[in-house]
Rosetta silent file (secondary structure, phi, psi, omega in degrees, C-alpha in Angstrom):
SEQUENCE: MDEIVIRPLTTVSDMKAVQELEQSVWETEIPVPIHQTLTVARNGGVLLGAFLGEQMVGMLYSFPGFLNNQIYLCSHTLAVRKDLRSMGIGEKLKLAQAEAALAKGYRLMTWTYDPLLTPNGYLNVGKLGVICSTYIENCYGEMNDSMNKGLPTDRFKVEWWLDRERHILPQGKEISLIEWQLNDGGFPVPHKLTDSILDAQVLRVAVPAYFQDMREKDLALAREWRQYTRQVFVERFAAGWAVAGFRLHRGEPVHEYLLVPRASLSIPRAPWQKGE
SCORE:     score description
SCORE:     0.000 S_00000001
   1 L     0.000  142.706  177.576  -85.041 -137.669   54.924 S_00000001
   2 L   -63.317  157.105  177.747  -88.585 -137.718   56.321 S_00000001
   3 L   -75.611  143.773  175.344  -89.101 -138.527   59.990 S_00000001
   4 E   -72.564  128.689  179.253  -89.994 -142.095   60.930 S_00000001
   5 E  -114.711  129.178  177.150  -93.619 -142.263   62.098 S_00000001
   6 E  -103.436  128.978  177.460  -94.915 -145.170   64.231 S_00000001
   7 E  -147.673  159.250  177.323  -98.635 -145.907   64.134 S_00000001
   8 E   -65.193  150.999  176.459 -101.071 -148.808   64.775 S_00000001
   9 L  -104.763  124.628 -172.135 -101.930 -151.130   61.885 S_00000001
  10 L  -136.563  -14.596 -170.670 -105.668 -151.646   61.439 S_00000001
  11 L  -110.831  166.706  177.126 -106.620 -151.941   57.760 S_00000001
  12 H   -60.782  -41.810  179.437 -106.398 -154.548   55.005 S_00000001
  13 H   -64.643  -34.903  174.056 -103.902 -152.374   53.126 S_00000001
  14 H   -59.415  -46.031 -175.506 -101.784 -152.177   56.299 S_00000001
  15 H   -70.137  -30.634  173.716 -101.728 -155.966   56.548 S_00000001
  16 H   -64.646  -40.316  177.771 -100.791 -156.329   52.880 S_00000001
  17 H   -65.358  -35.557  175.044  -97.814 -154.057   53.539 S_00000001
  18 H   -59.649  -46.240 -179.980  -96.896 -156.280   56.518 S_00000001
  19 H   -60.925  -43.149 -179.727  -96.844 -159.307   54.222 S_00000001
  20 H   -62.845  -40.315  179.731  -94.639 -157.537   51.681 S_00000001
  21 H   -69.342  -40.552  175.570  -92.153 -156.525   54.380 S_00000001
  22 H   -54.873  -49.223 -176.734  -92.123 -160.057   55.827 S_00000001
  23 H   -65.846  -34.064  179.470  -91.297 -161.530   52.438 S_00000001
  24 H   -70.654  -43.542 -174.224  -88.575 -158.964   51.822 S_00000001
  25 H   -77.640  -45.280 -174.888  -86.838 -159.373   55.190 S_00000001
  26 H  -101.074   -2.366  178.539  -87.126 -163.125   55.732 S_00000001
  27 L    53.623   43.607 -179.578  -87.324 -164.189   52.079 S_00000001
  28 L  -105.724  148.629  179.065  -90.309 -166.358   52.916 S_00000001
  29 L   -93.961   -5.568 -174.381  -93.082 -167.377   50.557 S_00000001
  30 L  -126.353   81.686  176.638  -95.668 -167.826   53.317 S_00000001
  31 L   -72.895  168.436  177.224  -96.364 -164.598   55.238 S_00000001
  32 L   -64.159  131.113 -177.921  -98.911 -164.411   58.065 S_00000001
  33 L   -60.867  147.485 -179.611 -102.422 -164.391   56.498 S_00000001
  34 H   -62.579  -37.806 -179.333 -104.269 -161.078   56.471 S_00000001
  35 H   -64.228  -29.372  177.495 -107.320 -162.570   58.169 S_00000001
  36 H   -72.312  -49.981 -177.659 -105.064 -163.604   61.060 S_00000001
  37 H   -65.804  -37.844  177.665 -103.342 -160.243   61.546 S_00000001
  38 H   -64.183  -42.929 -179.630 -106.606 -158.324   61.250 S_00000001
  39 H   -62.899  -41.918  178.429 -108.295 -160.570   63.826 S_00000001
  40 H   -63.228  -44.084 -179.028 -105.410 -160.115   66.246 S_00000001
  41 H   -60.832  -29.643 -176.836 -105.461 -156.320   65.786 S_00000001
  42 L   -91.965   -2.064 -174.026 -109.172 -156.281   66.649 S_00000001
  43 L  -137.043   52.407  170.486 -108.870 -158.558   69.695 S_00000001
  44 L    92.597   -1.543  178.279 -106.221 -157.266   72.056 S_00000001
  45 L   -81.542  169.922  175.071 -103.119 -157.521   69.902 S_00000001
  46 E  -126.059  112.103  176.293 -100.600 -154.787   69.191 S_00000001
  47 E  -121.076  122.884 -176.232  -99.587 -154.345   65.551 S_00000001
  48 E  -127.974  147.867  174.925  -97.447 -151.346   64.702 S_00000001
  49 E  -122.872  146.727  172.431  -95.841 -150.030   61.560 S_00000001
  50 E  -105.635  125.722 -173.296  -92.902 -147.696   61.056 S_00000001
  51 E  -120.123  137.874  172.179  -93.439 -145.428   58.068 S_00000001
  52 E  -113.940  102.221 -168.640  -91.061 -143.284   56.041 S_00000001
  53 L    67.274 -125.825  179.434  -93.436 -141.056   54.167 S_00000001
  54 L   -95.235   -3.796 -173.888  -96.166 -143.394   52.899 S_00000001
  55 E   -96.692  131.418  174.440  -93.970 -146.490   52.834 S_00000001
  56 E   -75.767  122.661 -179.103  -93.889 -149.069   55.620 S_00000001
  57 E  -116.742   -4.906  176.879  -90.226 -149.724   56.493 S_00000001
  58 E  -157.875  154.108  179.042  -90.709 -151.586   59.763 S_00000001
  59 E  -156.089  157.115  167.542  -93.412 -153.537   61.547 S_00000001
  60 E  -140.184  153.086 -172.894  -94.121 -155.638   64.608 S_00000001
  61 E  -133.862  119.890  179.924  -96.849 -158.163   65.295 S_00000001
  62 E  -141.246  149.197 -173.705  -97.953 -159.205   68.810 S_00000001
  63 E  -138.203  161.309 -178.703 -100.964 -161.042   70.200 S_00000001
  64 E   -68.166  143.185  172.180 -102.482 -161.893   73.608 S_00000001
  65 E  -122.366  153.964 -179.965 -101.169 -164.872   75.534 S_00000001
  66 E  -147.977  125.689 -179.116 -102.745 -166.666   78.486 S_00000001
  67 E  -158.466  137.460  178.686 -101.203 -169.332   80.713 S_00000001
  68 L    49.225   47.001  175.530 -101.576 -170.348   84.361 S_00000001
  69 L    64.080   24.010  178.946 -104.222 -167.667   84.953 S_00000001
  70 E  -129.897  134.954  178.158 -101.998 -164.861   83.709 S_00000001
  71 E   -98.125  139.883  177.400 -102.436 -162.659   80.642 S_00000001
  72 E  -151.524  172.291 -179.073  -99.415 -161.310   78.791 S_00000001
  73 E  -106.083  127.078  176.868  -98.493 -160.042   75.330 S_00000001
  74 E   -96.068  112.707  177.579  -96.649 -162.325   72.895 S_00000001
  75 E   -91.536  108.775 -167.721  -94.465 -160.286   70.545 S_00000001
  76 E   -93.281  -45.022 -178.613  -94.036 -162.628   67.612 S_00000001
  77 E  -138.656  146.362  171.926  -92.291 -160.764   64.786 S_00000001
  78 E  -140.646  128.430 -178.818  -90.387 -157.527   64.256 S_00000001
  79 E  -136.499  141.607  175.159  -88.943 -156.586   60.876 S_00000001
  80 E  -132.111  138.238  179.588  -87.096 -153.533   59.555 S_00000001
  81 L   -53.193  136.319 -168.751  -86.127 -152.925   55.953 S_00000001
  82 H   -57.949  -36.976 -175.419  -82.548 -154.119   55.506 S_00000001
  83 H   -81.982    0.639 -177.219  -81.092 -150.827   54.277 S_00000001
  84 H  -121.593   20.835 -172.114  -82.509 -148.845   57.226 S_00000001
  85 L   -79.314   -2.240  177.877  -81.351 -150.948   60.186 S_00000001
  86 L   -98.375    9.716 -174.749  -78.946 -148.335   61.521 S_00000001
  87 L   -99.125    2.763 -179.992  -81.700 -145.822   62.256 S_00000001
  88 L    73.538   22.062 -177.172  -82.951 -147.267   65.554 S_00000001
  89 H   -67.155  -38.831  179.344  -86.322 -148.187   64.064 S_00000001
  90 H   -59.948  -44.050  179.057  -86.494 -151.495   65.933 S_00000001
  91 H   -64.423  -41.267  178.536  -86.006 -149.774   69.273 S_00000001
  92 H   -61.748  -40.721  178.141  -88.646 -147.150   68.421 S_00000001
  93 H   -63.173  -44.683 -177.960  -91.113 -149.915   67.537 S_00000001
  94 H   -66.075  -40.395  179.266  -90.462 -151.799   70.784 S_00000001
  95 H   -66.577  -38.705  175.992  -90.847 -148.684   72.946 S_00000001
  96 H   -66.911  -35.741  177.567  -94.099 -147.800   71.180 S_00000001
  97 H   -64.097  -42.732  178.535  -95.237 -151.395   71.661 S_00000001
  98 H   -61.315  -41.828  178.817  -94.550 -151.201   75.401 S_00000001
  99 H   -63.674  -43.484  179.657  -96.587 -148.001   75.657 S_00000001
 100 H   -66.996  -38.576 -179.832  -99.484 -149.539   73.729 S_00000001
 101 H   -64.121  -44.914  178.122  -99.315 -152.746   75.783 S_00000001
 102 H   -61.739  -37.915  179.401  -99.477 -150.864   79.079 S_00000001
 103 H   -65.131  -28.147  178.278 -102.441 -148.878   77.783 S_00000001
 104 H   -87.163   -5.005  177.467 -104.250 -152.166   77.078 S_00000001
 105 L   101.224    3.146  177.727 -103.519 -153.461   80.582 S_00000001
 106 L   -76.756  144.860  175.294 -100.577 -155.785   79.907 S_00000001
 107 L  -117.920  -15.731 -179.077  -97.798 -155.925   82.494 S_00000001
 108 E  -132.391  137.571  173.749  -95.622 -158.599   80.905 S_00000001
 109 E  -126.384  145.072  178.501  -94.427 -159.048   77.345 S_00000001
 110 E  -137.264  154.039  171.048  -92.525 -162.009   75.935 S_00000001
 111 E  -160.104  170.725  176.890  -90.882 -163.048   72.693 S_00000001
 112 E  -114.254  151.683  171.306  -88.206 -165.397   71.423 S_00000001
 113 E  -156.840  159.283  179.063  -84.983 -164.634   69.608 S_00000001
 114 L   -75.301  117.588 -176.481  -81.756 -166.376   68.679 S_00000001
 115 L   -66.003  -14.969  178.959  -79.239 -165.490   71.420 S_00000001
 116 L   -86.267   -6.878  174.527  -76.367 -165.706   68.916 S_00000001
 117 L   -87.983   92.655 -169.589  -77.777 -162.834   66.858 S_00000001
 118 H   -67.306  -28.082  173.127  -75.999 -160.124   68.799 S_00000001
 119 H   -59.410  -37.070  177.111  -77.765 -157.090   67.240 S_00000001
 120 H   -70.673  -38.821  177.649  -80.968 -158.543   68.719 S_00000001
 121 H   -62.221  -42.248  179.690  -79.224 -159.271   72.009 S_00000001
 122 H   -64.222  -42.906  178.269  -77.964 -155.698   72.237 S_00000001
 123 H   -65.614  -54.001 -171.327  -81.430 -154.294   71.500 S_00000001
 124 H   -68.727  -51.224 -175.268  -83.416 -156.664   73.709 S_00000001
 125 H   -89.614  -47.759 -175.243  -81.144 -157.040   76.729 S_00000001
 126 H   -69.592  -43.086 -176.155  -78.765 -154.099   76.423 S_00000001
 127 H   -95.185  -48.583 -175.064  -81.226 -151.358   75.464 S_00000001
 128 H   -81.260  -27.695  178.494  -84.705 -152.533   76.483 S_00000001
 129 L    84.888   27.184  175.159  -83.629 -154.338   79.653 S_00000001
 130 L   -70.068  161.434  173.368  -85.419 -157.665   79.158 S_00000001
 131 E  -123.109  162.843 -179.071  -84.328 -160.649   81.215 S_00000001
 132 E  -149.544  131.127  168.370  -84.190 -164.327   80.302 S_00000001
 133 E  -139.243   26.442  177.012  -83.955 -167.608   82.169 S_00000001
 134 E  -127.343  120.594  179.480  -85.751 -169.794   79.628 S_00000001
 135 E  -118.075  124.934 -178.840  -83.823 -171.514   76.826 S_00000001
 136 E  -111.370  115.715  179.981  -85.744 -173.511   74.208 S_00000001
 137 L   -77.105  130.815  178.682  -83.708 -175.994   72.181 S_00000001
 138 L    47.198   53.631 -170.637  -84.659 -176.163   68.489 S_00000001
 139 L   -53.394  -44.636 -174.489  -87.727 -174.053   69.257 S_00000001
 140 L  -110.579   11.293 -176.771  -89.254 -173.999   65.761 S_00000001
 141 L    70.168 -163.508 -178.269  -87.697 -177.129   64.295 S_00000001
 142 L   -72.468  131.110  175.753  -85.892 -176.950   60.972 S_00000001
 143 L  -126.604  139.164 -173.128  -86.307 -173.657   59.112 S_00000001
 144 L  -108.474   14.468  176.813  -84.971 -173.069   55.619 S_00000001
 145 L   -76.595  171.550 -172.367  -84.981 -169.282   55.427 S_00000001
 146 L   -65.179  -22.910 -176.782  -81.717 -167.373   55.004 S_00000001
 147 L   -90.958  -13.737 -172.158  -81.337 -166.605   58.725 S_00000001
 148 L  -126.168  -15.242 -172.601  -81.897 -170.131   60.072 S_00000001
 149 L   -58.266  131.948  174.332  -80.975 -172.722   57.460 S_00000001
 150 L    93.004   -3.146 -177.503  -78.510 -175.334   58.631 S_00000001
 151 L  -132.673  150.440  170.402  -78.767 -174.736   62.396 S_00000001
 152 L   -61.527  141.085 -176.212  -81.059 -175.784   65.249 S_00000001
 153 L   -88.573   62.144  176.469  -83.484 -172.953   65.966 S_00000001
 154 L   -67.585  144.219 -176.766  -82.505 -172.472   69.625 S_00000001
 155 E  -142.829  146.215  160.828  -84.154 -169.451   71.230 S_00000001
 156 E   -79.492  139.585  167.264  -84.224 -167.317   74.342 S_00000001
 157 E  -109.623  108.285 -169.032  -87.758 -166.750   75.651 S_00000001
 158 E   -94.872  163.371  176.116  -87.483 -163.339   77.262 S_00000001
 159 E  -123.063  127.436  173.299  -89.476 -161.445   79.877 S_00000001
 160 E  -119.915  102.025 -178.838  -90.113 -157.719   79.697 S_00000001
 161 E   -84.527  102.420 -167.102  -91.811 -156.616   82.895 S_00000001
 162 L   -73.091  -23.307 -175.228  -93.359 -153.370   81.736 S_00000001
 163 L  -102.884   18.675 -178.877  -94.471 -151.999   85.104 S_00000001
 164 L  -122.828  150.445  176.540  -91.139 -152.446   86.900 S_00000001
 165 L   -67.326  148.874  177.822  -88.018 -150.344   87.124 S_00000001
 166 L   -65.829  136.777 -178.681  -85.022 -151.587   85.190 S_00000001
 167 L   -70.633  154.734  175.205  -82.717 -153.703   87.355 S_00000001
 168 L  -109.401  127.485 -178.201  -79.187 -152.640   88.252 S_00000001
 169 L   -69.739  141.867  179.328  -76.499 -155.283   87.844 S_00000001
 170 L   -69.296  154.447  174.275  -74.527 -156.116   90.985 S_00000001
 171 L   -98.400  139.362  179.232  -70.902 -155.125   91.332 S_00000001
 172 L   155.807 -161.791 -175.403  -68.439 -157.831   92.244 S_00000001
 173 L   -63.961  129.608  176.710  -66.520 -160.842   91.019 S_00000001
 174 E  -114.634  143.737  176.820  -67.112 -161.763   87.378 S_00000001
 175 E  -130.886  133.542  176.354  -66.288 -165.080   85.728 S_00000001
 176 E   -88.743  131.225 -174.044  -66.223 -165.820   81.989 S_00000001
 177 L   -93.579  -15.275  179.547  -67.806 -169.178   81.156 S_00000001
 178 E  -128.760  121.741  172.988  -66.456 -169.698   77.612 S_00000001
 179 E   -91.865  145.320 -175.487  -62.825 -169.371   76.604 S_00000001
 180 E  -147.830  164.569  174.742  -62.143 -168.697   72.932 S_00000001
 181 E  -148.362  156.839 -178.804  -59.378 -167.840   70.462 S_00000001
 182 E   -79.153  143.341  172.212  -59.267 -166.464   66.921 S_00000001
 183 L   -97.088 -178.243 -176.981  -58.763 -168.783   63.943 S_00000001
 184 L   -64.483  -21.947  179.080  -57.001 -167.928   60.683 S_00000001
 185 L   -86.052   -0.789  179.539  -60.268 -166.633   59.244 S_00000001
 186 L    86.269    7.701  178.385  -60.632 -164.061   61.997 S_00000001
 187 L   -96.697  145.589  175.283  -63.540 -165.826   63.698 S_00000001
 188 E   -73.461  139.081  179.369  -63.595 -166.666   67.426 S_00000001
 189 E  -118.772  120.876  177.269  -63.446 -170.391   68.204 S_00000001
 190 E   -73.239  138.513 -178.280  -64.781 -171.679   71.559 S_00000001
 191 E  -138.388   -4.602  179.684  -62.412 -174.198   73.095 S_00000001
 192 E  -161.274  140.424  174.212  -63.125 -174.518   76.816 S_00000001
 193 E  -101.971  143.176  177.501  -65.957 -174.171   79.323 S_00000001
 194 L   -87.677  127.880 -177.060  -65.349 -172.833   82.827 S_00000001
 195 L   -90.491  -43.607 -173.782  -66.550 -175.197   85.547 S_00000001
 196 L   -88.697  127.357  176.424  -65.978 -173.257   88.772 S_00000001
 197 L  -123.109   26.283 -175.350  -68.101 -170.184   89.497 S_00000001
 198 L   -55.673  127.921  175.806  -67.317 -169.973   93.202 S_00000001
 199 L    68.444   10.913 -179.701  -68.144 -166.563   94.724 S_00000001
 200 L   -76.424  135.718  172.558  -69.132 -165.065   91.350 S_00000001
 201 L   -95.489  -26.260 -179.368  -71.725 -162.286   91.379 S_00000001
 202 E  -136.820  133.694  174.889  -71.831 -162.004   87.568 S_00000001
 203 E  -107.863  135.568  179.615  -71.238 -164.661   84.910 S_00000001
 204 E  -107.879  134.144  177.520  -70.101 -163.642   81.421 S_00000001
 205 E  -123.164  113.054  179.242  -70.982 -165.666   78.325 S_00000001
 206 E   -72.549  142.825  173.857  -69.143 -164.782   75.116 S_00000001
 207 E  -138.848  147.159 -176.991  -71.053 -164.905   71.814 S_00000001
 208 E   -61.656  138.792 -179.257  -69.728 -164.182   68.297 S_00000001
 209 L   -72.824  -27.399 -175.202  -70.113 -160.573   67.216 S_00000001
 210 L  -128.905   64.417 -172.276  -70.801 -161.518   63.576 S_00000001
 211 H   -67.006  -38.509 -179.270  -72.694 -164.784   63.796 S_00000001
 212 H   -64.657  -40.038  176.463  -74.573 -164.470   60.496 S_00000001
 213 H   -63.601  -41.520  177.164  -71.315 -163.899   58.628 S_00000001
 214 H   -61.882  -44.530 -178.972  -69.829 -166.902   60.424 S_00000001
 215 H   -59.779  -38.319 -178.807  -72.832 -169.055   59.538 S_00000001
 216 H   -73.051  -32.068 -173.837  -72.467 -168.205   55.862 S_00000001
 217 H  -101.470  -24.762 -176.716  -68.689 -168.793   55.737 S_00000001
 218 L  -149.776   79.007 -175.178  -68.110 -171.518   58.346 S_00000001
 219 H   -62.899  -35.242  179.976  -71.288 -173.416   59.204 S_00000001
 220 H   -62.790  -40.349  178.346  -69.410 -176.021   61.272 S_00000001
 221 H   -68.324  -38.474  176.348  -68.025 -173.305   63.539 S_00000001
 222 H   -60.512  -40.727  177.043  -71.480 -171.724   63.862 S_00000001
 223 H   -64.658  -36.160  178.737  -72.806 -175.106   64.985 S_00000001
 224 H   -63.447  -43.905  176.836  -69.991 -175.360   67.524 S_00000001
 225 H   -63.145  -37.557  177.124  -70.963 -172.011   69.037 S_00000001
 226 H   -59.333  -45.109 -177.372  -74.588 -173.175   69.153 S_00000001
 227 H   -68.542  -43.215 -179.926  -73.594 -176.258   71.149 S_00000001
 228 H   -61.976  -51.043 -176.756  -71.272 -174.417   73.544 S_00000001
 229 H   -69.291  -35.169  176.436  -73.722 -171.643   74.338 S_00000001
 230 H   -57.916  -48.246 -178.691  -76.659 -174.050   74.567 S_00000001
 231 H   -59.988  -45.236 -178.241  -74.861 -176.062   77.241 S_00000001
 232 H   -63.629  -50.488 -175.291  -73.919 -172.980   79.243 S_00000001
 233 H   -66.807  -42.332  179.717  -77.340 -171.326   79.181 S_00000001
 234 H   -60.901  -46.060 -179.440  -79.310 -174.515   79.893 S_00000001
 235 H   -65.805  -45.753 -176.719  -77.082 -175.378   82.868 S_00000001
 236 H   -70.025  -39.423  177.673  -76.955 -171.874   84.330 S_00000001
 237 H   -62.956  -41.995  179.200  -80.688 -171.234   83.930 S_00000001
 238 H   -63.523  -27.143 -179.695  -81.444 -174.550   85.666 S_00000001
 239 L   -87.995    3.933  174.100  -79.147 -173.450   88.507 S_00000001
 240 L    99.446   11.100  177.787  -81.128 -170.230   89.065 S_00000001
 241 E   -93.855  159.851  179.182  -79.215 -167.706   86.976 S_00000001
 242 E  -141.728  144.097  170.886  -80.757 -165.282   84.485 S_00000001
 243 E   -70.409  125.509 -178.592  -79.485 -163.137   81.620 S_00000001
 244 E  -138.088    3.807  179.200  -79.858 -159.547   82.787 S_00000001
 245 E  -157.585  161.658  179.643  -77.224 -157.585   80.861 S_00000001
 246 E  -138.447  125.153 -178.798  -75.386 -157.343   77.560 S_00000001
 247 E  -107.094  112.005 -178.586  -71.844 -156.043   77.202 S_00000001
 248 L   -88.397  125.693  176.592  -71.074 -154.666   73.746 S_00000001
 249 L  -111.688   89.139 -174.047  -67.410 -154.743   72.712 S_00000001
 250 L   -60.946  131.701  178.383  -67.348 -152.565   69.608 S_00000001
 251 L    80.251   -2.235 -179.018  -64.897 -153.775   66.975 S_00000001
 252 L   -97.367  162.265 -176.921  -64.141 -156.977   68.900 S_00000001
 253 L   -76.996  -15.566  177.232  -64.865 -160.566   67.738 S_00000001
 254 E  -134.458  153.509  164.781  -67.203 -161.329   70.654 S_00000001
 255 E  -113.382  179.549 -175.762  -69.801 -159.600   72.797 S_00000001
 256 E  -139.645  137.410  164.945  -71.008 -160.915   76.155 S_00000001
 257 E   -86.382  146.195  178.767  -74.232 -161.733   77.965 S_00000001
 258 E  -114.565  125.573 -178.640  -74.178 -161.037   81.705 S_00000001
 259 E  -110.582  141.511  176.226  -75.918 -163.455   84.069 S_00000001
 260 E  -134.095  162.456  174.290  -76.934 -162.827   87.679 S_00000001
 261 E   -59.539  129.061 -177.457  -78.914 -164.896   90.195 S_00000001
 262 H   -59.250  -35.040 -178.650  -82.567 -164.557   89.188 S_00000001
 263 H   -60.652  -25.129 -178.951  -83.566 -164.162   92.843 S_00000001
 264 H   -75.192  -11.452 -176.539  -81.569 -160.920   92.980 S_00000001
 265 H   -88.014  -12.784  177.259  -83.835 -159.318   90.381 S_00000001
 266 L    54.253   48.507  175.328  -86.961 -159.341   92.606 S_00000001
 267 L  -123.698  153.420  179.459  -89.326 -160.303   89.800 S_00000001
 268 L   -73.417  168.719  172.397  -92.039 -162.971   89.817 S_00000001
 269 L   -68.800  146.456  172.547  -91.849 -166.175   87.881 S_00000001
 270 L   -72.150  156.071 -178.401  -93.136 -165.991   84.337 S_00000001
 271 H   -53.831  -37.382 -178.626  -96.355 -167.940   83.676 S_00000001
 272 H   -76.289   -5.111  178.193  -94.466 -170.655   81.749 S_00000001
 273 H  -101.978   -3.525 -172.443  -92.149 -171.172   84.739 S_00000001
 274 L   -72.701  -17.296  177.684  -94.823 -171.762   87.355 S_00000001
 275 L   -87.802   -2.381 -176.638  -94.874 -175.512   86.849 S_00000001
 276 L   -76.836    0.000    0.000  -91.159 -175.796   87.609 S_00000001
């Protein structure tokens, strides 16, 4: 197989290929208009494509953001062809994006993602080292595409501080915030929240390992996980904790987010947090 090549997207034909990939991955009839993506590419945005030979098999789209006198890069979409998702293309795109962003003068990048989609959690938190202490309930309202239909579109809004060393998680007492058990279908069922976190240095939050499969087969259970995790993250973020790690349990029914006190990370507030 040919080597995956990452390069900037700058032409009309590039943007047409972006639209085709969007429609294939998200099964949407309304891709981002070409005049929009071209304008962003020419005015401080970072648009990259992953190519296998002449064919685009992955892409990302990001544009400048500005809030509270601070400029940052908003990474809005990343897509990889469904049959090639085990090749690490998403990670290659994000690392190339970070390099391009730093070259343009950005120091902070942000994006949103569904915290229950654990492949994204593993990439974003586990591999790239982003942190999160912002939870947006039903961020985009009702969406009817195959990945979102039937559930509130809750999202993490993450921070990737590009000019800082990756944080090291503290060692010490850990507490799990969600207790769960398997049902007859082999899916984990949340059944209790942990109230006391006395003396904890790290908080663990379980999330289903195969949430999309659960959503398709047991939508009520998927909604239950949405409500449980929403409550935990909203409460813990308000109390000064931040997601700073991801623990992958291969072959197990759940993975875990790891939370630490945000103050221990020695990072500034994000622009959208300055009014808090």
